[in-house]
C-alpha angles and dihedrals in degrees: 000000000000118000115245123234088244092056092046091050092049093047092049090050092049090047090050090235105149093182095056090041092055092048087070092066134067122245090250097049116158123197120193133200110227124306106007114321113127105232103168131019124186134006096274093057090044092049090052092052098041096040087079091055100042 
């Protein structure tokens, strides 16, 4: 069975592998705070935020 992108993302996060984690997202990723406030735009901004967590 082929591994899903969700499983790859979760495994990369648990392994604290920021590079594999970021491969699960497009270059133009946008992350919103509920309900509609843009919090992160683009992989570089996301990498900066999630690097602390991974």
